[in-house]
C-alpha positions in Angstrom: 17.5 -24.1 8.8 19.1 -21.8 10.7 22.8 -22.2 11.2 23.9 -19.2 12.8 22.8 -15.6 14.4 24.9 -12.5 14.9 23.4 -9.7 16.5 24.8 -6.4 17.3 23.3 -3.5 19.2 19.9 -4.6 19.5 17.8 -3.6 22.6 20.2 -4.7 25.5 22.5 -7.0 23.3 25.8 -5.3 22.3 27.5 -8.7 20.9 25.9 -12.2 20.8 26.7 -14.9 18.1 25.7 -18.4 18.3 25.8 -21.4 16.2 22.8 -23.8 16.0 22.0 -27.0 14.8 18.6 -29.4 14.3 16.5 -30.9 16.5 14.9 -29.1 19.8 17.3 -26.0 21.4 16.0 -24.8 24.5 16.5 -20.8 26.0 16.5 -20.7 29.5 17.6 -17.9 31.8 16.5 -15.8 34.3 13.7 -13.4 33.7 15.2 -10.1 31.9 18.5 -11.9 30.8 16.9 -11.2 27.4 16.0 -14.8 26.2 12.8 -13.1 24.5 14.8 -10.0 23.0 16.7 -13.4 20.9 13.5 -14.3 19.2 12.5 -10.5 18.3 15.7 -10.4 16.9 15.3 -13.3 14.6 12.0 -11.7 14.0 13.2 -8.7 12.5 15.4 -10.6 10.5 12.7 -12.6 8.9 11.1 -9.0 8.1 9.2 -8.0 11.2 8.5 -4.3 11.6 11.3 -2.2 14.0 11.9 1.3 14.8 14.5 3.0 16.6 13.7 1.9 20.0 15.1 -1.6 19.3 18.9 0.2 18.8 21.2 -0.3 22.0 21.4 2.8 24.2 24.3 4.7 22.9 24.6 3.1 19.5 24.4 4.1 16.0 22.4 1.1 14.4 20.8 -2.3 15.5 21.8 -5.0 13.1 21.0 -8.8 13.3 22.2 -11.9 10.5 21.2 -15.0 10.1 22.7 -17.5 7.9 19.9 -20.0 6.7 20.7 -23.4 5.6 19.2 -23.7 1.9 20.0 -27.5 1.1 16.1 -29.0 1.6 14.2 -25.9 1.2 11.0 -25.5 -0.2 10.9 -25.3 -3.9 8.6 -22.0 -4.0 11.3 -20.2 -1.9 13.8 -20.7 -4.4 11.4 -19.3 -6.8 11.0 -16.5 -5.3 14.7 -15.9 -4.5 15.3 -16.4 -8.1 12.5 -13.9 -9.3 14.5 -11.1 -7.0 17.4 -12.0 -8.7 18.9 -13.6 -5.1 22.1 -15.8 -6.2 21.5 -18.7 -3.2 22.7 -22.1 -3.9 22.8 -24.1 -0.6 23.0 -20.9 2.0 21.5 -17.4 2.9 22.6 -14.6 4.5 20.0 -12.4 5.8 20.9 -9.1 6.9 18.9 -6.4 8.6 20.1 -2.9 9.9 17.9 -0.6 11.9 19.5 3.3 12.2 19.0 5.4 15.4 16.7 7.9 13.0 14.6 4.4 12.5 15.7 3.9 9.2 15.3 -0.3 7.8 17.7 -1.9 5.2 17.6 -5.4 4.2 20.1 -7.5 2.6 19.7 -11.2 1.2 23.2 -12.2 0.4 24.4 -8.8 0.5 21.9 -7.5 -2.0 19.7 -4.6 -0.6 16.2 -5.6 -1.1 12.9 -4.0 -0.1 11.4 -5.1 3.6 8.3 -6.6 1.8 10.7 -8.8 -0.1 12.6 -9.7 3.1 9.0 -10.0 4.8 8.2 -12.9 1.8 11.4 -14.6 1.9 11.0 -14.9 5.8 7.6 -16.7 5.6 9.8 -19.5 4.2 12.4 -19.7 7.0 11.3 -19.4 10.1 7.6 -19.7 12.2 7.9 -17.6 15.3 5.1 -18.6 17.8 4.7 -15.8 20.6 3.9 -16.4 24.4 0.6 -14.2 23.4 -0.3 -16.6 20.3 -3.2 -17.2 21.8 -4.8 -13.6 21.0 -4.7 -14.5 17.1 -6.3 -17.9 17.1 -9.7 -15.7 18.6 -10.0 -13.9 15.2 -12.4 -15.1 12.9 -9.9 -14.9 10.1 -7.3 -16.4 11.6 -9.1 -19.2 12.5 -10.3 -19.4 8.9 -6.7 -19.3 7.4 -5.3 -22.0 10.0 -8.1 -24.2 8.9 -7.2 -24.1 5.0 -3.7 -24.5 5.9 -4.4 -27.4 7.5 -6.3 -28.6 4.9 -3.8 -27.5 2.2 -6.4 -25.3 0.4 -4.6 -22.0 0.5 -4.6 -21.5 -3.2 -7.9 -22.6 -3.6 -9.1 -20.1 -0.9 -7.6 -17.6 -3.1 -8.7 -18.3 -6.1 -12.4 -18.2 -4.4 -11.6 -14.6 -3.6 -10.1 -13.9 -6.6 -13.4 -15.2 -8.4 -15.5 -13.3 -5.9 -13.9 -9.8 -6.7 -14.5 -10.4 -10.2 -18.1 -11.3 -9.5 -18.4 -8.2 -7.7 -16.7 -6.0 -10.9 -19.1 -7.0 -13.1 -22.4 -6.9 -10.7 -21.0 -3.2 -10.3 -21.0 -2.4 -13.9 -24.1 -4.1 -14.6 -25.6 -2.3 -11.6 -24.3 0.8 -13.2 -25.5 -0.3 -16.8 -29.1 -1.1 -15.2 -29.5 2.3 -13.7 -28.2 4.4 -17.0 -31.0 2.3 -18.9 -33.9 3.8 -16.7 -33.3 7.2 -17.9 -31.9 6.4 -21.6 -34.2 7.3 -23.9 -33.3 11.3 -21.9 -29.9 10.7 -22.1 -29.6 9.5 -25.4 -31.9 12.7 -26.6 -29.2 14.8 -24.7 -25.9 13.4 -26.1 -27.4 13.1 -29.6 -28.2 17.4 -29.3 -24.5 17.7 -27.8 -22.9 15.7 -30.4 -24.9 17.7 -33.4 -24.0 20.8 -31.6 -20.2 19.9 -31.4 -19.8 18.6 -34.4 -21.1 22.5 -35.7 -18.4 23.6 -33.9 -15.7 21.1 -34.8 -13.8 23.6 -37.5 -13.9 26.0 -35.1 -12.4 23.9 -32.2 -9.7 22.6 -34.4 -8.6 26.4 -35.6 -9.3 27.5 -32.2 -5.4 28.7 -31.9 -5.7 30.7 -35.1 -8.9 32.3 -34.7 -7.3 33.4 -31.3 -4.4 35.0 -33.2 -6.8 36.2 -35.9 -8.8 38.1 -33.1 -5.8 39.7 -32.2 -5.0 41.1 -35.4 -8.3 42.4 -36.6 -8.5 44.1 -33.0 -5.5 46.0 -33.0 -5.0 46.2 -36.8 -4.7 50.2 -36.4 -1.5 49.7 -34.1 -0.3 47.2 -36.4 -0.4 49.2 -39.5 1.2 52.1 -38.2 4.1 49.8 -36.7 4.9 48.3 -40.2 4.4 51.7 -42.0 7.3 53.3 -39.4 9.3 50.2 -40.0 9.2 50.4 -43.6 10.0 54.3 -43.5 12.7 53.5 -41.2 14.4 50.6 -43.3 13.6 51.2 -46.8 11.5 53.9 -48.0 12.5 57.5 -46.3 14.4 59.8 -48.9 16.8 61.4 -46.0 18.9 58.2 -45.3 17.2 55.2 -44.8 18.6 51.7 -43.4 18.8 49.7 -46.5 20.9 53.2 -48.3 23.1 53.5 -45.5 24.0 49.6 -45.4 24.5 50.2 -49.1 27.0 53.0 -48.7 29.1 51.5 -46.3 29.5 48.6 -48.2 30.5 50.5 -50.7 33.3 52.2 -48.7 34.3 48.9 -47.1 34.8 47.6 -51.0 37.2 49.8 -52.0 39.1 49.2 -49.1 38.9 45.8 -48.9 41.2 45.1 -51.7 43.8 47.1 -50.0 43.1 45.0 -46.4 41.8 41.6 -46.8 41.1 41.7 -42.8 38.5 43.9 -43.5 36.2 41.1 -45.5 34.4 39.8 -42.8 32.8 43.0 -42.3 32.4 43.7 -45.7 30.5 39.8 -45.9 28.3 41.0 -42.8 27.2 44.3 -44.4 26.5 42.5 -47.9 24.3 40.4 -45.9 22.5 43.1 -43.7 21.8 45.1 -47.6 20.1 42.1 -48.7 18.0 41.3 -45.4 16.9 44.9 -45.0 15.2 44.9 -48.7 13.7 41.3 -47.9 12.4 43.0 -44.9 10.9 46.0 -46.7 9.5 43.6 -48.8 7.9 41.6 -46.2 6.1 44.7 -44.3 4.6 46.1 -47.9 3.1 42.8 -48.2 1.8 42.3 -44.7 0.4 46.0 -45.1 -1.2 45.2 -48.0 -3.5 42.3 -46.5 -3.6 44.4 -43.0 -7.1 45.7 -43.6 -9.9 46.7 -41.2 -12.6 44.1 -41.7 -15.4 44.8 -39.2 -17.5 41.7 -40.8 -14.5 39.5 -40.4 -13.9 40.8 -36.8 -17.3 40.4 -35.8 -17.4 36.5 -37.6 -14.5 35.7 -35.1 -15.6 37.3 -32.1 -18.8 34.8 -32.9 -17.1 31.7 -33.6 -14.9 32.0 -29.9 -17.9 33.1 -28.2 -19.6 30.3 -29.1 -16.3 28.0 -28.3 -16.2 29.4 -25.1 -20.2 28.8 -23.9 -19.9 25.3 -25.2 -16.7 25.0 -23.0 -18.5 26.2 -19.8 -21.3 24.2 -20.8 -19.4 20.9 -20.3 -17.2 22.4 -17.7 -13.8 21.9 -20.1 -11.4 24.2 -21.6 -12.0 25.1 -24.8 -9.1 23.3 -26.0 -10.5 20.1 -24.6 -13.9 20.5 -26.4 -12.4 18.2 -29.4 -12.1 15.1 -26.7 -15.7 15.9 -25.1 -17.1 15.4 -28.5 -15.5 11.8 -28.5 -16.2 11.3 -25.1 -20.0 11.9 -25.9 -19.6 9.7 -28.9 -18.2 6.6 -26.9 -21.2 6.9 -24.4 -23.8 7.1 -27.3 -22.4 4.0 -28.3 -22.8 2.4 -25.3 -26.2 3.7 -24.7 -27.5 2.7 -28.0 -25.9 -0.6 -27.6 -27.3 -0.9 -24.1 -29.8 -4.3 -24.8 -26.9 -6.2 -26.2 -24.6 -5.1 -23.5 -27.3 -5.7 -20.6 -27.6 -9.5 -21.6 -23.9 -10.0 -22.2 -23.4 -8.6 -18.6 -26.3 -10.8 -17.2 -24.8 -13.8 -19.0 -21.1 -12.8 -17.6 -21.8 -12.3 -14.2 -24.2 -16.0 -14.3 -21.0 -17.8 -15.7 -18.7 -15.7 -12.9 -20.7 -16.7 -10.2 -21.5 -20.2 -11.1 -17.1 -20.2 -11.3 -17.1 -18.8 -7.8 -19.6 -21.3 -6.7 -18.0 -24.2 -8.0 -14.6 -23.3 -6.6 -16.4 -22.5 -3.1 -18.0 -25.8 -2.6 -15.0 -27.4 -3.4 -13.1 -25.4 -1.0 -16.2 -26.2 1.8 -15.6 -29.9 1.0 -12.0 -29.6 2.2 -12.6 -27.4 4.9 -15.3 -30.1 6.2 -13.2 -32.9 5.8 -10.0 -30.7 7.4 -12.3 -29.9 10.4 -12.9 -33.4 11.3 -9.6 -34.2 11.2 -8.3 -31.2 12.9 -10.6 -31.3 15.8 -10.1 -34.8 16.5 -6.3 -34.3 16.4 -6.6 -31.1 19.2 -9.2 -32.9 21.0 -6.5 -35.7 21.5 -4.1 -33.5 22.5 -5.7 -31.3 25.0 -6.3 -34.7 27.1 -2.7 -35.0 27.2 -2.0 -31.0 28.1 -4.0 -31.1 31.4 -7.3 -30.7 29.8 -8.9 -34.2 30.2 -12.3 -34.1 29.0 -12.0 -31.5 27.0 -13.5 -31.5 23.6 -12.1 -29.1 20.6 -14.4 -28.4 17.5 -14.0 -26.7 14.6 -17.5 -25.4 13.3 -18.7 -24.6 10.0 -21.7 -22.3 9.9 -23.5 -22.1 6.3 -23.6 -18.7 4.8 -26.2 -16.8 3.0 -24.7 -16.0 -0.6 -24.3 -12.6 -0.6 -21.4 -9.8 -0.9 -20.1 -11.0 2.0 -18.9 -14.6 0.6 -15.7 -13.6 -0.5 -14.2 -16.4 2.1 -16.2 -19.1 0.9 -19.6 -20.5 1.6 -19.3 -20.8 4.9 -17.9 -19.2 8.4 -15.3 -21.1 10.6 -15.1 -20.8 13.9 -13.5 -23.0 16.8 -15.2 -23.8 19.8 -13.7 -25.8 22.5 -15.1 -27.0 26.5 -12.3 -27.9 28.8 -14.6 -30.1 30.8 -16.9 -33.5 30.5 -20.3 -32.5 29.5 -19.8 -29.1 28.8 -21.1 -28.0 25.6 -18.2 -26.3 23.6 -18.4 -22.2 23.5 -16.5 -20.1 20.8 -13.2 -20.0 21.5 -13.4 -15.9 22.0 -15.3 -16.4 25.2 -13.2 -19.1 27.1 -12.1 -17.2 30.1 -8.8 -19.1 31.3 -5.5 -17.8 29.8 -4.3 -21.0 31.1 -6.4 -23.2 28.8 -6.0 -21.0 26.2 -2.3 -21.0 26.3 -2.1 -24.8 26.6 -4.7 -24.8 23.9 -2.6 -22.8 21.5 0.4 -24.8 21.7 -1.9 -27.7 21.0 -3.2 -25.6 18.0 0.5 -24.7 17.1 1.9 -28.3 17.5 -0.7 -30.4 15.9 -0.7 -27.6 12.9 3.3 -28.1 12.8 3.1 -31.6 12.6 0.5 -31.9 9.7 3.2 -29.9 8.0 6.6 -32.0 9.1 7.6 -33.0 5.3 7.1 -29.4 4.0 8.7 -27.6 7.1 11.7 -30.1 7.6 14.3 -27.8 6.5 12.2 -24.8 8.3 12.8 -23.0 12.1 10.3 -23.3 14.2 10.6 -20.8 17.6 8.3 -21.3 20.6 8.9 -18.2 23.0 7.4 -18.7 26.4 4.2 -20.9 24.8 4.7 -23.1 28.1 3.5 -20.2 30.2 1.0 -20.9 33.2 1.4 -25.0 32.8 3.4 -27.0 35.0 4.1 -30.4 36.2 3.1 -33.5 34.4 1.7 -31.2 31.6 5.2 -29.1 31.4 6.4 -32.5 30.7 4.0 -33.3 27.6 4.6 -30.3 26.6 8.3 -30.8 26.4 7.4 -34.3 24.5 5.7 -32.5 22.2 8.4 -30.1 21.6 11.0 -32.9 21.2 9.0 -34.8 18.7 8.4 -31.6 16.2 12.3 -31.5 16.6 12.8 -34.8 15.3 11.4 -33.1 12.2 12.2 -29.5 11.9 14.4 -27.5 13.8 12.9 -26.3 17.4 14.0 -23.1 19.2 11.9 -22.9 22.5 12.6 -20.2 25.2 11.1 -21.9 28.3 11.2 -21.2 32.3 10.4 -24.8 33.0 12.6 -27.5 33.5 10.5 -30.2 32.4 10.8 -29.0 28.8 14.8 -27.7 29.5 15.3 -31.4 30.1 14.2 -32.1 26.4 16.3 -30.4 24.5 18.7 -31.7 21.9 20.9 -28.8 22.9 20.9 -26.1 25.9 21.7 -22.7 25.8 21.3 -20.3 28.7 20.8 -16.4 28.2 22.3 -14.3 30.8 22.5 -10.8 31.5 26.0 -8.8 32.5 26.3 -5.8 34.1 29.4 -3.8 35.1 27.1 -0.9 36.9 27.0 1.4 34.2 26.2 -0.7 31.0 24.3 -4.2 30.5 24.7 -6.7 28.1 23.0 -10.4 27.5 25.4 -13.2 26.8 24.8 -16.5 25.1 26.4 -20.0 27.3 26.1 -23.4 25.4 25.8 -25.9 28.5 26.6 -29.4 28.7 27.3 -31.8 31.4 27.6 -30.5 34.9 26.7 -26.7 33.3 23.6 -27.8 32.3 22.5 -29.9 35.4 23.0 -26.8 37.2 21.2 -24.7 35.1 18.3 -27.2 35.7 19.1 -26.9 39.0 18.3 -23.7 39.0 15.5 -23.9 36.9 14.0 -26.4 39.6 15.1 -25.1 43.2 15.7 -21.2 42.8 18.4 -19.3 44.5 19.4 -22.8 47.1 20.8 -25.1 45.0 21.3 -28.4 47.1 23.1 -31.7 46.3 19.0 -33.0 46.4 18.2 -30.4 43.4 21.1 -31.3 41.8 20.5 -35.2 41.7 17.2 -34.1 40.4 18.0 -32.3 37.4 20.5 -34.8 36.5 17.6 -37.4 37.1 15.7 -35.4 34.4 18.6 -35.1 32.1 19.0 -39.1 31.9 15.3 -39.6 31.6 15.1 -37.2 28.8 16.2 -39.3 26.0 13.7 -41.8 27.1 11.0 -39.6 27.2 12.0 -37.8 23.5 11.2 -40.5 22.3 7.7 -41.5 23.1 4.6 -39.9 21.2 1.4 -39.6 22.9 -1.3 -41.5 21.4 -3.0 -38.8 19.8 -0.6 -38.2 17.0 -1.9 -40.8 14.7 -4.2 -38.6 13.3 -2.2 -35.7 12.5 0.1 -35.9 9.3 -1.4 -39.5 7.6 -3.9 -37.2 5.4 -1.6 -36.5 2.5 -2.1 -32.8 2.8 0.0 -29.9 1.3 1.1 -26.8 2.7 3.3 -23.9 2.5 4.2 -24.5 6.2 3.5 -21.4 7.9 2.5 -21.2 11.6 -1.0 -19.8 13.0 
């Protein structure tokens, strides 16, 4: 349940705080005062999308903070919070910040979380029904989801979709193997040839770096020999003062002087080490020269090996260093093709088993859908009679599907059909022309589904944003009674322009817009007593409010308690069927 809402610099709102309670809370006010902006702010707090346009002009950021009571929260919500390491006992503070640059941050009890996590949590905290909610009702996928929610089989529908994906994956692998089987022998011959070809050069491929280095040495033997011989002469062999002789003389001189001054000892040690290293270098160079011989035959052999490796690399379209990996890949494909018959048989069995698992789950899902479709059809049809559509009929139609790749959602298509007049056949909801009928039908569906989930949503906040648009008179009163009935089982917030609905609220908030000629801001005022009478009188009479209008408003308020306790005879079919649901709205 939503206990507190704090909004800062959101749209035309500079600062608004409102405390909320259980039951039906109505929000009224002049058009443009900002009633729906409050709903938008709550939607933002629940994980809705938003950009820089929500930030009030002149402000750096918009901020919405909503405090929810978790005393009766669904265990699944607590599990989700625990999964995200969010500590929450009986209260959850949701905070959402949007900067002027359009960047968004979300917090749960002070801990920053991704917006996707906030959105997942928000689904358990609030159901928001917009004034154009009927548009989603016209989408087949939305209709199917609503029926599954009503039937309490959402998890089963997810299982059917998962089994369908697994079935398709096996079928795709089977098709790939079947295609390979058609060219199996030719492919096997090619792969065996390639395997033998690569096996013949496996040793050279493993020694690729060594071969490249050897080719470099053989190709430059003359230059290498010249450089090594010159170095030996300078270091050791030259008679006119080679490096070794000069370093030895320097060390001899310092050795005599070091006995007189110990500070020469480090330099002497360095020279002694240099003498040793110069001798070692001369020895290594001499050994190198002994092994460095021009060998045209070996050079030709190395060049041939490298040319073969490079040709194979081009053939297989890989770098020479990856020939070993290519050989392993060929070996794997060979083994697969050589065992193709067994693999095909195993995959065929796997596909049959996967299809059977999918079919069993899909048939179970279909049974639950058919049972729920009858109940939902009767429930909404009954509600239509009280919402200004007497004689109307609502039908949830299930059409069997041909079992093919399009059956991820089960064995049937779901379609909502309706007629508003007695004797007329139901037509698909998407073809109903009257916007007013659609709005009322949307409300009937919303109330029916919400009523069906009263136990699950008792701790949840339900928001209706002008879903009563397009109705009036007695129908408006029925709408108010439906919302009031919901308010006895859940927290309901309703933005309305109808006095009949406003009079039935347990609490009344007036939203007004104030301006000083330079800036505009929104304020919320709780109404009681005369203030509430005055607001309902305004809704009844417009600008000119007379004593008669006020008396009518007072009469409506006086009668509201009695009206709110009565229920339409249609509700007996909604809620006693033992269904369970996550409590998400349409």
